[in-house]
C-alpha distance (Angstrom), angle and dihedral (degrees) to the residues before:
residue distance angle dihedral
X1 . . .
X2 3.81 . .
X3 3.79 127.1 .
X4 3.79 141.7 -174.6
X5 3.80 126.3 -154.3
X6 3.81 120.8 -147.0
X7 3.80 125.9 -173.0
X8 3.79 117.4 -162.9
X9 3.80 120.8 -155.3
X10 3.77 139.8 99.0
X11 3.81 88.3 -140.6
X12 3.82 88.7 69.1
X13 3.80 94.4 47.3
X14 3.81 93.7 52.4
X15 3.80 92.6 47.2
X16 3.79 95.2 -112.4
X17 3.80 91.7 128.6
X18 3.80 133.1 15.0
X19 3.79 119.1 -119.8
X20 3.79 105.6 -120.1
X21 3.80 94.2 154.4
X22 3.79 95.6 77.3
X23 3.79 94.0 55.9
X24 3.79 92.5 50.5
X25 3.81 93.3 47.1
X26 3.80 92.0 47.3
X27 3.82 92.0 53.5
X28 3.79 92.8 48.2
X29 3.80 92.8 48.7
X30 3.78 92.4 45.5
X31 3.80 90.0 53.1
X32 3.81 90.6 61.8
X33 3.80 96.6 43.4
X34 3.81 100.7 -94.2
X35 3.79 113.0 138.5
X36 3.81 114.3 -141.7
X37 3.80 107.5 -147.4
X38 3.79 100.7 174.4
X39 3.80 143.1 16.3
X40 3.77 126.1 -170.7
X41 3.78 142.3 162.6
X42 3.80 122.1 -138.5
X43 3.78 137.0 -178.0
X44 3.81 128.8 -99.1
X45 3.79 90.3 -96.2
X46 3.80 124.6 127.5
X47 3.78 95.8 -142.8
X48 3.80 92.0 47.3
X49 3.80 91.0 51.4
X50 3.80 93.1 47.4
X51 3.80 92.2 49.2
X52 3.80 90.3 49.6
X53 3.81 91.9 51.0
X54 3.80 89.7 49.7
X55 3.79 91.7 48.4
X56 3.80 92.5 59.5
X57 3.81 97.3 37.4
X58 3.84 108.3 126.5
X59 3.82 90.9 -11.6
X60 3.80 94.1 89.2
X61 3.78 132.6 24.2
X62 3.79 96.2 -133.8
X63 3.80 136.7 28.1
X64 3.82 115.9 -169.6
X65 3.81 113.7 -163.0
X66 3.80 125.9 -171.1
X67 3.79 127.6 -169.6
X68 3.77 138.5 28.8
X69 3.81 97.3 77.5
X70 3.80 99.1 108.9
X71 3.82 125.3 116.8
X72 3.81 97.0 -107.3
X73 3.82 128.3 95.9
X74 3.80 94.4 -106.2
X75 3.82 90.5 61.9
X76 3.80 102.1 86.6
X77 3.79 105.4 154.0
X78 3.83 97.0 107.8
X79 3.79 93.8 50.0
X80 3.79 90.8 46.5
X81 3.80 89.8 51.0
X82 3.79 88.6 55.4
X83 3.78 91.8 52.1
X84 3.80 93.6 48.0
X85 3.80 93.8 46.8
X86 3.81 95.1 37.5
X87 3.79 89.8 -119.9
X88 3.81 141.3 131.1
X89 3.78 133.4 -129.3
X90 3.79 118.0 -107.1
X91 3.78 131.7 -179.7
X92 3.79 113.9 -101.2
X93 3.79 109.2 -147.7
X94 3.80 95.9 -154.3
X95 3.79 92.2 50.5
X96 3.80 91.6 47.3
X97 3.80 91.8 52.3
X98 3.81 90.3 49.5
X99 3.83 93.1 48.3
X100 3.81 91.5 48.4
X101 3.78 92.6 48.9
X102 3.83 92.5 46.7
X103 3.82 94.6 49.0
X104 3.77 94.6 46.1
X105 3.80 96.2 42.6
X106 3.81 100.9 40.4
X107 3.81 103.4 28.5
X108 3.81 95.9 30.4
X109 3.80 94.7 -137.5
X110 3.80 138.7 103.3
X111 3.79 118.4 -86.1
X112 3.83 115.5 -100.0
X113 3.79 129.8 -143.8
X114 3.79 89.4 -105.8
X115 3.80 89.6 54.8
X116 3.79 90.9 49.2
X117 3.80 90.4 55.0
X118 3.79 88.6 64.4
X119 3.81 85.4 74.5
X120 3.82 90.8 62.9
X121 3.80 111.1 105.1
X122 3.83 135.0 163.8
X123 3.81 108.9 -82.7
X124 3.83 92.7 -128.2
X125 3.80 97.4 49.5
X126 3.77 129.1 105.0
X127 3.81 103.8 -127.4
X128 3.80 117.0 -130.5
X129 3.80 107.6 -150.7
X130 3.82 112.8 -124.0
X131 3.79 106.4 -154.2
X132 3.81 94.1 -176.8
X133 3.79 103.5 42.7
X134 3.77 146.9 29.2
X135 3.82 97.7 -111.1
X136 3.82 112.9 82.5
X137 3.77 121.9 -149.0
X138 3.81 119.4 -114.5
X139 3.81 130.1 -143.9
X140 3.81 116.0 -166.4
X141 3.79 132.2 164.0
X142 3.78 128.8 -150.9
X143 3.79 116.8 -176.8
X144 3.84 105.7 -51.4
X145 3.80 98.8 -14.0
X146 3.80 131.1 81.3
X147 3.80 117.7 -151.8
X148 3.80 117.2 -156.9
X149 3.80 118.9 -170.0
X150 3.80 118.9 -162.7
X151 3.81 134.4 175.3
X152 3.79 115.7 -96.3
X153 3.82 94.9 -131.1
X154 3.83 101.1 109.2
X155 3.81 100.3 -136.6
X156 3.82 91.5 46.7
X157 3.80 91.5 47.3
X158 3.82 91.6 48.6
X159 3.79 92.1 51.5
X160 3.80 92.0 51.3
X161 3.80 94.1 45.9
X162 3.80 93.2 49.8
X163 3.80 99.1 39.1
X164 3.79 105.6 28.8
X165 3.81 115.0 15.3
X166 3.80 103.1 40.8
X167 3.84 95.1 43.7
X168 3.83 89.7 50.4
X169 3.81 91.5 49.6
X170 3.80 91.1 49.6
X171 3.79 90.8 49.2
X172 3.80 97.6 47.3
X173 3.82 106.7 33.3
X174 3.78 136.2 57.6
X175 3.79 107.3 -136.6
X176 3.80 136.7 177.5
X177 3.77 121.6 -117.3
X178 3.80 114.3 -102.0
X179 3.79 114.9 -157.8
X180 3.80 127.0 -176.5
X181 3.77 129.1 -167.8
X182 3.79 120.0 -175.5
X183 3.80 123.0 -161.6
X184 3.80 118.5 -164.1
X185 3.78 121.4 -145.8
X186 3.80 129.1 -176.0
X187 3.77 133.2 -165.3
X188 3.83 104.4 31.4
X189 3.78 131.8 75.5
X190 3.79 127.8 -116.9
X191 3.83 96.5 -100.4
X192 3.80 93.8 50.2
X193 3.80 92.0 47.5
X194 3.82 89.8 48.7
X195 3.81 91.3 52.5
X196 3.79 91.9 51.2
X197 3.80 94.1 52.7
X198 3.82 99.9 33.3
X199 3.81 96.3 111.4
X200 3.79 92.5 45.2
X201 3.81 91.6 47.0
X202 3.82 92.6 50.8
X203 3.81 89.7 56.0
X204 3.82 96.6 52.2
X205 3.83 115.2 126.4
X206 3.79 115.4 -105.1
X207 3.81 92.9 -111.2
X208 3.82 92.5 59.7
X209 3.80 122.2 73.2
X210 3.79 127.8 -167.9
X211 3.81 122.1 -148.8
X212 3.80 126.9 -170.8
X213 3.82 115.1 -141.8
X214 3.82 106.0 -174.5
X215 3.79 128.3 -171.7
X216 3.81 130.9 165.8
X217 3.80 107.4 -58.3
X218 3.78 96.2 -6.3
X219 3.80 143.3 65.2
X220 3.79 128.4 -157.2
X221 3.79 115.8 -152.3
X222 3.79 112.9 -156.0
X223 3.78 120.8 -163.6
X224 3.81 116.0 -161.6
X225 3.79 125.0 -171.0
X226 3.81 131.8 -178.4
X227 3.78 127.3 -166.0
X228 3.80 140.5 131.1
X229 3.82 90.9 -124.3
X230 3.80 105.5 76.2
X231 3.80 97.9 -170.8
X232 3.78 92.2 49.4
X233 3.78 94.9 49.3
X234 3.81 94.3 44.0
X235 3.79 91.7 51.7
X236 3.79 91.5 46.3
X237 3.80 96.0 49.4
X238 3.81 91.6 45.4
X239 3.79 89.5 51.7
X240 3.81 92.7 50.7
X241 3.79 92.0 44.9
X242 3.81 90.2 53.2
X243 3.80 90.4 50.8
X244 3.79 90.6 50.3
X245 3.79 92.9 49.3
X246 3.79 89.8 50.1
X247 3.81 91.8 54.3
X248 3.82 93.6 46.3
X249 3.79 98.9 32.7
X250 3.82 93.8 132.4
X251 3.83 93.7 59.8
X252 3.83 104.0 29.6
X253 3.81 112.9 108.3
X254 3.79 103.1 170.4
X255 3.76 152.2 -44.5
X256 3.78 131.8 -79.5
X257 3.80 131.0 -9.1
X258 3.79 95.3 -66.3
X259 3.81 90.6 66.2
X260 3.82 106.5 63.3
X261 3.77 117.1 160.1
X262 3.80 94.4 -96.6
X263 3.82 88.6 59.3
X264 3.80 92.4 47.0
X265 3.82 93.2 48.0
X266 3.80 91.8 46.6
X267 3.78 92.0 51.7
X268 3.81 91.6 49.0
X269 3.81 92.5 49.0
X270 3.81 90.5 50.1
X271 3.79 90.9 48.2
X272 3.82 93.2 55.8
X273 3.80 95.2 35.7
X274 3.82 96.0 -120.8
X275 3.81 130.1 144.4
X276 3.80 133.8 -138.7
X277 3.81 140.0 -158.0
X278 3.80 132.1 178.2
X279 3.79 136.7 -146.0
X280 3.78 109.7 -164.1
X281 3.76 132.5 -174.6
X282 3.81 114.2 154.8
X283 3.82 93.1 22.9
X284 3.80 90.3 56.8
X285 3.80 98.0 -147.1
X286 3.79 96.6 -47.8
X287 3.81 93.3 125.4
X288 3.80 90.2 53.6
X289 3.80 91.5 45.7
X290 3.81 91.5 54.5
X291 3.80 92.3 46.6
X292 3.81 93.4 50.2
X293 3.81 92.1 46.7
X294 3.82 86.5 74.9
X295 3.82 115.2 86.8
X296 3.80 110.1 -117.2
X297 3.82 94.9 25.5
X298 3.82 89.5 133.7
X299 3.81 87.2 74.5
X300 3.81 91.1 71.4
X301 3.82 110.3 7.0
X302 3.80 115.9 81.3
X303 3.79 101.6 177.8
X304 3.79 150.2 -74.4
X305 3.79 140.1 -108.1
X306 3.80 115.2 -150.6
X307 3.79 99.2 -156.4
X308 3.78 97.1 -179.7
X309 3.81 96.5 155.8
X310 3.81 121.6 63.8
X311 3.81 94.4 -126.2
X312 3.83 90.0 54.6
X313 3.79 89.7 57.0
X314 3.80 87.3 55.8
X315 3.81 100.9 40.4
X316 3.82 99.6 38.3
X317 3.80 106.4 25.2
X318 3.80 95.3 33.5
X319 3.80 94.1 -125.6
X320 3.80 108.9 170.1
X321 3.81 116.0 -107.6
X322 3.80 88.4 -145.9
X323 3.82 90.5 56.0
X324 3.81 90.3 51.7
X325 3.82 93.1 47.5
X326 3.79 93.0 46.9
X327 3.83 99.1 42.8
X328 3.86 107.0 19.0
X329 3.78 124.9 -107.7
X330 3.82 87.9 -91.0
X331 3.77 100.0 62.3
X332 3.77 141.8 109.7
X333 3.79 89.7 -110.6
X334 3.82 93.2 56.8
X335 3.81 92.2 44.4
X336 3.80 89.0 53.2
X337 3.82 92.6 51.9
X338 3.80 91.1 46.5
X339 3.80 91.3 53.8
X340 3.80 93.3 46.7
X341 3.80 90.5 45.2
X342 3.80 96.1 54.1
X343 3.81 91.5 40.5
X344 3.80 89.1 56.7
X345 3.82 94.9 42.9
X346 3.81 94.2 47.7
X347 3.82 95.1 35.6
X348 3.81 94.4 -132.8
X349 3.79 137.3 151.9
X350 3.81 94.5 -128.3
X351 3.79 133.3 27.4
X352 3.81 131.2 -175.9
X353 3.79 123.0 -157.3
X354 3.81 132.5 -175.8
X355 3.79 131.6 -169.5
X356 3.78 124.9 166.6
X357 3.78 153.1 124.8
X358 3.78 105.8 -95.1
X359 3.80 91.4 171.0
X360 2.92 160.2 175.2
X361 3.86 84.3 160.8
X362 3.80 125.3 30.3
X363 3.80 98.0 -126.4
X364 3.83 116.1 -173.7
X365 3.81 95.9 -10.9
X366 3.79 135.1 63.7
X367 3.80 95.2 -150.1
X368 3.78 117.9 120.3
X369 3.80 116.6 -75.1
X370 3.80 110.1 -102.7
X371 3.81 93.1 38.1
X372 3.80 115.0 133.5
X373 3.80 128.8 176.2
X374 3.79 117.6 -157.6
X375 3.78 124.5 -168.8
X376 3.78 128.8 -168.9
X377 3.79 117.5 -164.8
X378 3.81 113.6 -161.2
X379 3.81 136.6 172.7
X380 3.82 86.1 -93.1
X381 3.81 103.3 46.9
X382 3.81 141.4 -68.2
X383 3.80 128.1 -60.4
X384 3.82 116.3 -161.7
X385 3.79 129.0 -176.7
X386 3.79 133.9 179.5
X387 3.81 122.4 -147.2
X388 3.76 139.4 175.4
X389 3.78 110.2 -144.2
X390 3.82 96.0 179.7
X391 3.80 118.3 -141.5
X392 3.02 160.8 -10.5
X393 3.79 106.7 58.0
X394 3.82 95.4 -119.0
X395 3.80 91.0 53.0
X396 3.80 92.0 50.9
X397 3.80 92.6 51.7
X398 3.80 94.7 45.3
X399 3.80 93.0 48.5
X400 3.79 91.9 47.4
X401 3.80 91.3 52.5
X402 3.80 92.8 48.6
X403 3.81 92.5 46.6
X404 3.81 91.1 50.5
X405 3.80 91.4 54.1
X406 3.79 90.3 45.2
X407 3.82 91.9 53.3
X408 3.81 91.0 48.4
X409 3.78 94.4 49.1
X410 3.79 93.9 48.6
X411 3.81 90.8 50.1
X412 3.81 92.5 49.4
X413 3.81 92.1 49.7
X414 3.80 91.3 51.3
X415 3.77 90.1 60.7
X416 3.80 102.0 37.7
């Protein structure tokens, strides 16, 4: 079963709001075996809507549309539906009663004529009851394609997808199972990872696809399988995932999106009963922010010092002025003293420190832009590395954060 998702609204096309509806709908459809083949946003224009409907007619099984169902004149989806389906609007008694009750109970005022018009729906449509709003959803079929129109308000759309659309799809269509498994790797780029698994990838069965999802310093590898036999496809994708993990065991940190490296590191610190602090300069507190985004981080994370200015490194972290003058504030020597300083101040087992030139200006150091020094103080000594992460600024910061976590995790695993 193939689907397309269409969002209607000029506010999306001019960047006034971000379309979050499509992502939610796609996940919900995917979970019940519906393959989304296209997403697009279009304007509140009758001709544009009609052309879009025609485009998908008999090319997909399902078109889910959000937006354009409000009570104002610029919301034209219902009238356009009538034109496309050669239909007329009629008043739906159940919807009218719901709208009246909602307006009078929530807004404490009498219902207006504009509110009453929300109860007008195409005579041929199957009405999808909207518990949380005045605009009902509509389900209409033309030849081989079903068109579902939903309000653009996210919480109303979500209710209708979960309680009306998905149950109706499950009831009326036979669909394959779609299973995803995502493996997270850190420390190697996309091309290097691809080279390492090339032979394995070439031997994948036709019903399993591999997607590379790269980001600075890390690559997610998503396996997707489709089949009508759930047990078969689950066993197959688990087998292939295990093979992949075996090949990339030195850089794999976890599975799926709920296991980012900050979660993995936090769990490992809790397991061994060790504590952590950070001293950040060029990363500006981003390492600490990621650590504290994990529930329960207070069990192992004691705190952070964002020593962005050079004099703060001296006065707070006790970095030697002579070391800075001799080596530059962006140096392995300064990173080492920052890590030891925050480790001593916070009384922790581990401490991470970053100092660098993220750009676009050099700041207090003449070292090359993109240079970052990362130090990791442990119960056994201090490890310091220097990198050049290039440009732009955002890329440098992101890569530095990822590399810091990678260094910490490798050190923890060595001593587990």
